[in-house]
ZADO-1210 file (C-alpha; in nm, 4 decimals, padded with zeros to 6 digits):
<atoms>
<atom x="-10.6832" y="08.0580" z="-20.0463" code="UNK" pos="1"/>
<atom x="-11.0351" y="08.1503" z="-20.1555" code="UNK" pos="2"/>
<atom x="-11.2472" y="07.8395" z="-20.2089" code="UNK" pos="3"/>
<atom x="-11.5787" y="07.8390" z="-20.3930" code="UNK" pos="4"/>
<atom x="-11.8124" y="07.5477" z="-20.3257" code="UNK" pos="5"/>
<atom x="-12.0615" y="07.5060" z="-20.6119" code="UNK" pos="6"/>
<atom x="-12.3509" y="07.2968" z="-20.4830" code="UNK" pos="7"/>
<atom x="-12.5555" y="07.1019" z="-20.7338" code="UNK" pos="8"/>
<atom x="-12.7909" y="06.9088" z="-20.5076" code="UNK" pos="9"/>
<atom x="-13.1624" y="06.9813" z="-20.4972" code="UNK" pos="10"/>
<atom x="-13.1567" y="06.8555" z="-20.1354" code="UNK" pos="11"/>
<atom x="-13.0360" y="07.1285" z="-19.9007" code="UNK" pos="12"/>
<atom x="-12.9418" y="06.8744" z="-19.6336" code="UNK" pos="13"/>
<atom x="-12.8559" y="06.5952" z="-19.8749" code="UNK" pos="14"/>
<atom x="-12.5522" y="06.3717" z="-19.8671" code="UNK" pos="15"/>
<atom x="-12.3353" y="06.5644" z="-20.1129" code="UNK" pos="16"/>
<atom x="-12.4006" y="06.8907" z="-19.9267" code="UNK" pos="17"/>
<atom x="-12.3167" y="06.7218" z="-19.5951" code="UNK" pos="18"/>
<atom x="-11.9828" y="06.6133" z="-19.7419" code="UNK" pos="19"/>
<atom x="-11.9283" y="06.9653" z="-19.8770" code="UNK" pos="20"/>
<atom x="-11.9866" y="07.0991" z="-19.5263" code="UNK" pos="21"/>
<atom x="-11.7152" y="06.8744" z="-19.3850" code="UNK" pos="22"/>
<atom x="-11.4800" y="06.9773" z="-19.6659" code="UNK" pos="23"/>
<atom x="-11.5538" y="07.3430" z="-19.5804" code="UNK" pos="24"/>
<atom x="-11.4893" y="07.2785" z="-19.2095" code="UNK" pos="25"/>
<atom x="-11.1489" y="07.1327" z="-19.2901" code="UNK" pos="26"/>
<atom x="-11.0614" y="07.4156" z="-19.5285" code="UNK" pos="27"/>
<atom x="-11.1662" y="07.6819" z="-19.2778" code="UNK" pos="28"/>
<atom x="-10.9649" y="07.5095" z="-19.0045" code="UNK" pos="29"/>
<atom x="-10.6648" y="07.5349" z="-19.2373" code="UNK" pos="30"/>
<atom x="-10.7242" y="07.9114" z="-19.2643" code="UNK" pos="31"/>
<atom x="-10.8929" y="07.9311" z="-19.6039" code="UNK" pos="32"/>
<atom x="-11.1914" y="08.1461" z="-19.6946" code="UNK" pos="33"/>
<atom x="-11.4890" y="07.9403" z="-19.8116" code="UNK" pos="34"/>
<atom x="-11.7778" y="08.0773" z="-20.0187" code="UNK" pos="35"/>
<atom x="-12.0769" y="07.8809" z="-20.1417" code="UNK" pos="36"/>
<atom x="-12.2937" y="07.9093" z="-20.4508" code="UNK" pos="37"/>
<atom x="-12.6077" y="07.6974" z="-20.4605" code="UNK" pos="38"/>
<atom x="-12.6576" y="07.6185" z="-20.8287" code="UNK" pos="39"/>
<atom x="-12.9619" y="07.4072" z="-20.7453" code="UNK" pos="40"/>
<atom x="-13.1462" y="07.7050" z="-20.5965" code="UNK" pos="41"/>
<atom x="-13.0268" y="07.9668" z="-20.8419" code="UNK" pos="42"/>
<atom x="-13.1933" y="08.0767" z="-21.1606" code="UNK" pos="43"/>
<atom x="-12.9571" y="07.9505" z="-21.4283" code="UNK" pos="44"/>
<atom x="-13.0936" y="07.8709" z="-21.7699" code="UNK" pos="45"/>
<atom x="-12.9276" y="07.6252" z="-22.0044" code="UNK" pos="46"/>
<atom x="-12.6807" y="07.7487" z="-22.2639" code="UNK" pos="47"/>
<atom x="-12.8673" y="07.8138" z="-22.5868" code="UNK" pos="48"/>
<atom x="-12.5578" y="07.7672" z="-22.8032" code="UNK" pos="49"/>
<atom x="-12.6292" y="08.0965" z="-22.9780" code="UNK" pos="50"/>
<atom x="-12.2639" y="08.2000" z="-22.9844" code="UNK" pos="51"/>
<atom x="-12.3401" y="08.5631" z="-22.8967" code="UNK" pos="52"/>
<atom x="-12.0859" y="08.5533" z="-22.6144" code="UNK" pos="53"/>
<atom x="-11.8054" y="08.4408" z="-22.8431" code="UNK" pos="54"/>
<atom x="-11.6823" y="08.2332" z="-22.5468" code="UNK" pos="55"/>
<atom x="-11.5532" y="08.5508" z="-22.3830" code="UNK" pos="56"/>
<atom x="-11.8314" y="08.8051" z="-22.3680" code="UNK" pos="57"/>
<atom x="-12.1662" y="08.8706" z="-22.2132" code="UNK" pos="58"/>
<atom x="-12.4321" y="08.6031" z="-22.2240" code="UNK" pos="59"/>
<atom x="-12.7721" y="08.6924" z="-22.3679" code="UNK" pos="60"/>
<atom x="-12.9328" y="08.5171" z="-22.0701" code="UNK" pos="61"/>
<atom x="-12.9664" y="08.7495" z="-21.7735" code="UNK" pos="62"/>
<atom x="-12.9748" y="08.5232" z="-21.4716" code="UNK" pos="63"/>
<atom x="-12.7753" y="08.4128" z="-21.1681" code="UNK" pos="64"/>
<atom x="-12.4910" y="08.2843" z="-21.3834" code="UNK" pos="65"/>
<atom x="-12.3445" y="08.6343" z="-21.3675" code="UNK" pos="66"/>
<atom x="-12.3049" y="08.5846" z="-20.9910" code="UNK" pos="67"/>
<atom x="-12.1359" y="08.2457" z="-21.0355" code="UNK" pos="68"/>
<atom x="-11.9127" y="08.3882" z="-21.3061" code="UNK" pos="69"/>
<atom x="-11.7871" y="08.6582" z="-21.0710" code="UNK" pos="70"/>
<atom x="-11.7315" y="08.4135" z="-20.7871" code="UNK" pos="71"/>
<atom x="-11.5444" y="08.1546" z="-20.9912" code="UNK" pos="72"/>
<atom x="-11.3223" y="08.4172" z="-21.1497" code="UNK" pos="73"/>
<atom x="-11.2241" y="08.5338" z="-20.7990" code="UNK" pos="74"/>
<atom x="-11.1593" y="08.1929" z="-20.6438" code="UNK" pos="75"/>
<atom x="-10.8400" y="07.9926" z="-20.6169" code="UNK" pos="76"/>
<atom x="-11.0214" y="07.6594" z="-20.5985" code="UNK" pos="77"/>
<atom x="-11.3633" y="07.5478" z="-20.7202" code="UNK" pos="78"/>
<atom x="-11.5304" y="07.2547" z="-20.5452" code="UNK" pos="79"/>
<atom x="-11.7913" y="07.0855" z="-20.7630" code="UNK" pos="80"/>
<atom x="-12.0511" y="06.9197" z="-20.5383" code="UNK" pos="81"/>
<atom x="-12.3151" y="06.6808" z="-20.6693" code="UNK" pos="82"/>
<atom x="-12.5181" y="06.3728" z="-20.6013" code="UNK" pos="83"/>
<atom x="-12.4653" y="06.1043" z="-20.8648" code="UNK" pos="84"/>
<atom x="-12.7705" y="06.0919" z="-21.0893" code="UNK" pos="85"/>
<atom x="-12.7643" y="05.8283" z="-21.3617" code="UNK" pos="86"/>
<atom x="-12.3846" y="05.8053" z="-21.3337" code="UNK" pos="87"/>
<atom x="-12.3210" y="06.1776" z="-21.3807" code="UNK" pos="88"/>
<atom x="-12.3589" y="06.5121" z="-21.2106" code="UNK" pos="89"/>
<atom x="-12.6973" y="06.6588" z="-21.1306" code="UNK" pos="90"/>
<atom x="-12.8754" y="06.8609" z="-21.3970" code="UNK" pos="91"/>
<atom x="-12.8461" y="07.1666" z="-21.1756" code="UNK" pos="92"/>
<atom x="-12.4667" y="07.1488" z="-21.1638" code="UNK" pos="93"/>
<atom x="-12.4390" y="07.0457" z="-21.5287" code="UNK" pos="94"/>
<atom x="-12.6447" y="07.3470" z="-21.6366" code="UNK" pos="95"/>
<atom x="-12.4061" y="07.5783" z="-21.4510" code="UNK" pos="96"/>
<atom x="-12.0978" y="07.4036" z="-21.5927" code="UNK" pos="97"/>
<atom x="-12.2387" y="07.4247" z="-21.9454" code="UNK" pos="98"/>
<atom x="-12.2737" y="07.7993" z="-21.9018" code="UNK" pos="99"/>
<atom x="-11.8955" y="07.8281" z="-21.8496" code="UNK" pos="100"/>
<atom x="-11.9000" y="07.8454" z="-22.2298" code="UNK" pos="101"/>
<atom x="-11.9853" y="08.2164" z="-22.2081" code="UNK" pos="102"/>
<atom x="-11.6524" y="08.2982" z="-22.0407" code="UNK" pos="103"/>
<atom x="-11.4517" y="07.9943" z="-22.1468" code="UNK" pos="104"/>
<atom x="-11.1553" y="08.2036" z="-22.2635" code="UNK" pos="105"/>
<atom x="-11.1180" y="08.3893" z="-21.9342" code="UNK" pos="106"/>
<atom x="-11.1843" y="08.0824" z="-21.7204" code="UNK" pos="107"/>
<atom x="-10.9361" y="07.8601" z="-21.9007" code="UNK" pos="108"/>
<atom x="-10.6747" y="08.1344" z="-21.8664" code="UNK" pos="109"/>
<atom x="-10.7281" y="08.1552" z="-21.4912" code="UNK" pos="110"/>
<atom x="-10.6136" y="07.7991" z="-21.4122" code="UNK" pos="111"/>
<atom x="-10.7600" y="07.7505" z="-21.0622" code="UNK" pos="112"/>
<atom x="-10.7516" y="07.4318" z="-20.8605" code="UNK" pos="113"/>
<atom x="-11.0589" y="07.2068" z="-20.8342" code="UNK" pos="114"/>
<atom x="-11.2051" y="06.9226" z="-20.6326" code="UNK" pos="115"/>
<atom x="-11.5017" y="06.6954" z="-20.6897" code="UNK" pos="116"/>
<atom x="-11.7317" y="06.5990" z="-20.4037" code="UNK" pos="117"/>
<atom x="-11.9984" y="06.3444" z="-20.4954" code="UNK" pos="118"/>
<atom x="-12.2362" y="06.1157" z="-20.3105" code="UNK" pos="119"/>
<atom x="-12.4163" y="05.8034" z="-20.4298" code="UNK" pos="120"/>
<atom x="-12.6160" y="05.5217" z="-20.2791" code="UNK" pos="121"/>
<atom x="-12.4084" y="05.2559" z="-20.4536" code="UNK" pos="122"/>
<atom x="-12.0404" y="05.2270" z="-20.3748" code="UNK" pos="123"/>
<atom x="-11.9270" y="05.0374" z="-20.6833" code="UNK" pos="124"/>
<atom x="-11.6465" y="05.1737" z="-20.9018" code="UNK" pos="125"/>
<atom x="-11.8768" y="05.1707" z="-21.2046" code="UNK" pos="126"/>
<atom x="-12.1100" y="05.4105" z="-21.0237" code="UNK" pos="127"/>
<atom x="-11.8531" y="05.6907" z="-21.0172" code="UNK" pos="128"/>
<atom x="-11.6511" y="05.6127" z="-21.3322" code="UNK" pos="129"/>
<atom x="-11.8469" y="05.8338" z="-21.5779" code="UNK" pos="130"/>
<atom x="-11.8618" y="06.1282" z="-21.3352" code="UNK" pos="131"/>
<atom x="-11.4948" y="06.0950" z="-21.2488" code="UNK" pos="132"/>
<atom x="-11.4028" y="06.0852" z="-21.6179" code="UNK" pos="133"/>
<atom x="-11.6192" y="06.3907" z="-21.6933" code="UNK" pos="134"/>
<atom x="-11.4674" y="06.5885" z="-21.4051" code="UNK" pos="135"/>
<atom x="-11.1090" y="06.5030" z="-21.5023" code="UNK" pos="136"/>
<atom x="-11.1731" y="06.5901" z="-21.8671" code="UNK" pos="137"/>
<atom x="-11.3364" y="06.9178" z="-21.7645" code="UNK" pos="138"/>
<atom x="-11.0304" y="07.0012" z="-21.5530" code="UNK" pos="139"/>
<atom x="-10.7987" y="06.9140" z="-21.8389" code="UNK" pos="140"/>
<atom x="-10.9942" y="07.1223" z="-22.0903" code="UNK" pos="141"/>
<atom x="-11.0261" y="07.4297" z="-21.8678" code="UNK" pos="142"/>
<atom x="-10.6754" y="07.4070" z="-21.7234" code="UNK" pos="143"/>
<atom x="-10.7955" y="07.3393" z="-21.3677" code="UNK" pos="144"/>
<atom x="-10.5604" y="07.1425" z="-21.1440" code="UNK" pos="145"/>
<atom x="-10.7495" y="06.8642" z="-20.9699" code="UNK" pos="146"/>
<atom x="-10.6587" y="06.8511" z="-20.6030" code="UNK" pos="147"/>
<atom x="-10.8683" y="06.5450" z="-20.5292" code="UNK" pos="148"/>
<atom x="-11.2046" y="06.3769" z="-20.5226" code="UNK" pos="149"/>
<atom x="-11.4372" y="06.2631" z="-20.2499" code="UNK" pos="150"/>
<atom x="-11.6456" y="05.9858" z="-20.4052" code="UNK" pos="151"/>
<atom x="-11.8908" y="05.9088" z="-20.1286" code="UNK" pos="152"/>
<atom x="-12.0182" y="05.5633" z="-20.2135" code="UNK" pos="153"/>
<atom x="-12.2711" y="05.4199" z="-19.9725" code="UNK" pos="154"/>
<atom x="-12.3931" y="05.7723" z="-19.8962" code="UNK" pos="155"/>
<atom x="-12.7521" y="05.7268" z="-20.0089" code="UNK" pos="156"/>
<atom x="-12.9102" y="05.9090" z="-19.7158" code="UNK" pos="157"/>
<atom x="-12.7869" y="06.1789" z="-19.4786" code="UNK" pos="158"/>
<atom x="-12.7742" y="05.9213" z="-19.1957" code="UNK" pos="159"/>
<atom x="-12.5642" y="05.6853" z="-19.4079" code="UNK" pos="160"/>
<atom x="-12.3350" y="05.9732" z="-19.5005" code="UNK" pos="161"/>
<atom x="-12.2925" y="06.0968" z="-19.1428" code="UNK" pos="162"/>
<atom x="-12.1657" y="05.7519" z="-19.0405" code="UNK" pos="163"/>
<atom x="-11.9383" y="05.7007" z="-19.3387" code="UNK" pos="164"/>
<atom x="-11.5635" y="05.7318" z="-19.3744" code="UNK" pos="165"/>
<atom x="-11.6302" y="05.9845" z="-19.6526" code="UNK" pos="166"/>
<atom x="-11.6952" y="06.2457" z="-19.3822" code="UNK" pos="167"/>
<atom x="-11.3398" y="06.2154" z="-19.2519" code="UNK" pos="168"/>
<atom x="-11.2026" y="06.2088" z="-19.6052" code="UNK" pos="169"/>
<atom x="-11.3905" y="06.5285" z="-19.6955" code="UNK" pos="170"/>
<atom x="-11.2638" y="06.7061" z="-19.3837" code="UNK" pos="171"/>
<atom x="-10.9086" y="06.5843" z="-19.4496" code="UNK" pos="172"/>
<atom x="-10.9144" y="06.7015" z="-19.8105" code="UNK" pos="173"/>
<atom x="-11.0277" y="07.0482" z="-19.7059" code="UNK" pos="174"/>
<atom x="-10.7681" y="07.0581" z="-19.4289" code="UNK" pos="175"/>
<atom x="-10.4892" y="06.9479" z="-19.6649" code="UNK" pos="176"/>
<atom x="-10.5204" y="07.2412" z="-19.9022" code="UNK" pos="177"/>
</atoms>
């Protein structure tokens, strides 16, 4: 299986990326190929809603989204990785997801698997509820099959994350694919 990890954290060594690393370790141990795309460090402009792409053509913006488009169209599973910011995904990941509009027709016809990997300081259910709902609705709309979620509550710092049970859960999810 070819797995694409789409990182949305502005912190290279942040908690969500640490969890993504453990997920990747598990997936690689299971024999899968893992690729990464760092949306937070890429040049991806927001969708302008101009409609020029017709949801299945070329975008008028010429940026790194063309790289992500190629990678996601080649993968069997997309892992969406984000810290929880104001109860949702980071702006960096959201900008990339919004740009799926330009190839919505092709992407929804592909029907890959997906996972969500998120980290937050707070570990309350209300903290993750909006993000979880958004992810599941996105999967439903695009025809992605959700294979699971790592909702790393209590992962406010890399040290907190490294000592959390979310590390084992991330590894196990990757290994289980």
